C-alpha positions, -999 to 999 in steps of 0.1 A, spaced: 307 476 503 330 458 527 318 442 559 344 432 584 339 406 611 362 411 641 365 397 677 387 376 698 393 338 692 363 314 694 336 339 698 318 326 667 332 348 639 336 320 614 301 306 622 286 341 615 308 344 584 293 312 570 258 323 579 262 356 560 278 341 529 255 311 528 281 284 526 308 266 547 336 288 534 352 291 569 364 260 588 348 259 622 363 240 651 370 245 688 407 246 681 424 280 684 440 291 652 418 272 627 414 303 605 450 314 595 444 344 573 418 370 565 389 354 545 374 376 517 341 365 501 322 384 475 284 379 474 253 395 460 223 394 483 187 406 479 189 430 509 226 440 509 234 439 472 271 433 461 293 431 492 326 417 503 327 401 538 360 399 556 367 374 585 397 379 607 419 349 617 421 333 651 458 328 657 479 313 685 482 345 704 461 377 705 492 398 697 494 380 663 458 387 656 460 425 663 475 435 629 448 415 610 420 431 631 435 465 624 435 458 587 399 448 587 389 478 607 407 500 582 392 484 551 356 478 563 328 502 556 307 485 583 322 465 612 306 435 630 322 432 664 314 398 678 317 391 716 309 360 736 280 367 760 297 344 786 329 364 785 317 400 779 341 429 774 373 416 789 409 426 781 410 415 745 376 430 737 386 462 754 417 464 732 396 459 701 372 485 713 401 510 716 412 502 680 377 509 667 375 541 687 408 553 674 397 546 638 366 568 644 343 540 633 322 533 663 292 549 645 296 523 617 301 493 641 274 468 651 282 450 684 269 414 682 265 396 715 267 359 706 259 326 723 227 338 740 208 305 741 199 307 778 190 344 776 165 337 748 150 308 768 147 329 800 135 361 783 165 381 797 178 394 763 173 431 770 188 428 805 219 410 791 226 434 762 217 466 781 252 469 797 267 474 762 245 503 750 268 529 766 298 519 744 286 542 717 282 517 688 256 522 661 236 492 673 238 463 698 222 430 686 217 397 703 225 366 681 229 329 682 252 324 652 252 286 653 214 286 648 213 316 625 192 335 650 195 373 645 212 371 611 182 389 594 184 417 620 221 420 611 214 424 574 186 449 581 209 470 603 237 469 578 213 482 552 204 511 575 241 519 581 251 516 544 272 546 533 254 569 509 280 566 482 276 528 479 249 514 457 223 492 474 210 476 441 217 439 439 233 423 409 219 389 416 202 369 444 222 344 465 191 330 482 182 307 453 153 289 470 167 256 456 160 224 474 191 209 491 194 171 486 221 149 500 229 113 490 246 93 518 254 57 526 282 32 530 310 30 504 299 14 471 262 18 477 257 35 444 256 71 455 279 84 427 260 64 401 227 81 413 244 115 412 255 110 375 220 97 367 203 128 382 228 152 366 228 135 333 266 136 331 296 118 346 302 143 373 313 117 399 340 90 396 323 56 396 341 23 404 337 -9 423 363 1 447 348 12 481 358 48 491 364 61 456 347 94 465 368 111 492 350 145 493 314 154 486 306 164 451 279 190 443 257 196 413 224 212 403 196 197 383 159 203 376 131 178 382 95 187 377 90 223 388 119 225 412 157 230 411 178 208 434 212 215 449 227 180 450 254 167 475 270 134 468 289 125 500 319 103 507 311 67 517 309 66 555 329 38 571 333 27 607 348 55 627 378 34 637 387 27 601 386 63 590 421 79 588 439 108 572 420 124 542 391 101 547 385 114 582 386 150 568 360 140 542 339 124 569 340 155 591 332 177 561 302 155 553 289 158 589 295 196 588 276 199 555 246 179 569 244 200 600 248 233 582 229 228 550 202 206 566 193 189 533 167 163 525 186 130 528 184 99 506 202 71 524 212 43 500 214 7 509 233 -17 486 209 -44 475 239 -68 471 243 -68 509 218 -72 538 212 -44 562 244 -40 583 251 -26 617 269 3 601 238 11 581 218 13 612 244 34 630 246 59 602 208 61 599 205 68 636 231 96 632 209 112 605 177 108 626 194 124 655 202 154 633 165 158 628 168 157 590 140 147 566 150 112 554 142 86 527 157 51 525 165 39 490 171 2 484 195 2 454 201 -24 428 166 -38 429 170 -46 392 191 -76 402 168 -87 431 137 -109 430 104 -97 444 108 -121 474 142 -107 482 129 -71 480 99 -79 503 122 -95 528 145 -65 527 116 -42 535 105 -65 563 140 -64 579 143 -26 576 109 -21 592 118 -45 621 152 -28 626 136 7 627 106 2 649 114 35 665 112 54 632 83 39 612 77 73 596 107 68 573 96 59 537 114 32 518 116 31 480 130 6 455 157 21 432 181 13 405 207 41 403 221 25 371 188 24 351 169 52 368 141 29 380 124 43 410 136 79 405 101 92 399 89 76 431 118 92 450 108 127 438 72 121 445 82 115 482 106 145 481 77 167 468 56 155 497 84 163 522 86 198 506 49 204 510 49 192 545 77 217 553 50 244 553 25 224 573 17 238 607 -10 224 629 -30 252 645 -30 253 682 -68 249 687 -68 219 663 -38 204 680 -53 207 715 -86 193 703 -68 164 686 -50 155 719 -81 159 740 -100 135 717 -72 109 718 -71 111 756 -107 100 757 -106 75 728 -73 58 735 -58 71 768 -21 64 775 -11 42 804 8 53 834 19 37 867 -5 42 895 -8 78 906 19 88 881 -3 102 853 12 130 832 -16 154 823 -14 178 794 -25 214 800 -16 228 766 3 219 734 15 241 705 37 236 674 65 262 674 86 251 644 79 235 610 113 222 601 117 199 619 82 198 633 86 209 669 61 209 697 61 223 733 38 205 757 29 219 791 22 192 816 16 188 854 50 171 859 77 167 833 92 138 853 61 118 845 65 122 807 78 88 800 92 76 766 60 56 761 39 87 767 61 106 742 55 79 716 18 80 723 17 117 717 39 114 685 15 88 671 -15 110 680 1 140 661 9 118 631 -28 107 628 -35 144 619 -3 150 599 19 121 590 50 142 586 65 115 562 102 111 566 105 136 594 112 131 631 91 151 656 107 171 684 87 172 716 97 193 746 80 192 780 74 221 803 59 223 837 29 247 834 -7 249 845 -34 262 822 -44 288 848 -8 302 847 -9 301 810 -41 321 807 -28 346 833 2 354 811 -19 362 780 -26 328 765 -12 315 732 -8 348 714 15 361 742 36 329 740 37 327 702 57 359 700 85 342 719 80 306 710 116 300 697 130 310 730 113 281 748 131 254 730 156 238 753 179 216 732 195 202 764 162 183 770 166 162 739 
């Protein structure tokens, strides 16, 4: 079965393509014309079985794109027509609509209304997509391709529309369930050496020359009961010193981290003290909300006094992120690898950890009595209700009397309170504030009513 993705430039086709194929096959930028040809990608999935997904290019002019769009419409068994919710059905979309209608494939076309972040938050989804129902497509679905929201609905709808003459039985499963693990750090920190140690082979080129690895290497290995997909990234230098192919490698590393969202091992070279660049990179990873472990490498050539001093400096430097575990490692000899995977296993188990709403509110009420936070006079921020809405990363919505009174110190107090119940080792917590009174909450049906739409409350602009 062939599934074609069509739409005008920059509506999110390539992002959706990557989501469906489960990799970063398509290059995503804000530059028109990044994709220069039709992308074909064959995959086998649990729900869809063996399929080929086609992504149309975004070229310099819409006139250049039309022949490619026509080709995909002709070849595809099912068409995914993507539009930008902020643009709607304008001239380009109308022309594509006419091409679909002339082909007689409206009944096998799914209209995907993308970039609906605000509509999800404001609970206006049905209102936004209602205007498109009269176009005669098989289905109209709301999505946020960048976050992967709505992708499961797309797959289920494709399954319903599958032509009878095409087998639905999968050959293999693309969703492997493996644990993604990325090794990052400055050049010459020992990342490639650790990769080779874990894989048991010389997969990565190792030398004393900083910057030997220009692209990220990948591999797969088993440790304990789990299989890991390993990403060895290019050494990250100062932005001003990155040029040419190194800049491309740097951008690919960042894209991989944002898309794959792996567990991250940040390696620090024991030959050097903690540098400003180390701190900058670590802050970038923390801002991505990725589970993180710091590995102090080359401890086999350090004394115990030097190691202890290194740990002290790291803890002082990252007072704002005390949850990050630090391990001692020798990538060359394998010392410390078992400890590393003990921590990774703990991170994996905590991925399923969810604090129940009653327990969470009881925990906060108790802390307010036993160790109340401090506020300026008559500026207290009072919590009406708190609930955990996501596990990875742990995300909480807090309803308070006045969000403007939610100071950084109060946020830290709440984070420390939550970590008393569940440490969430190696993971940052996301906390979002909302103005809400408990009476209003109860009037709307309480937690059960809210929980059905909890994702929609998350406002990333508040971060």
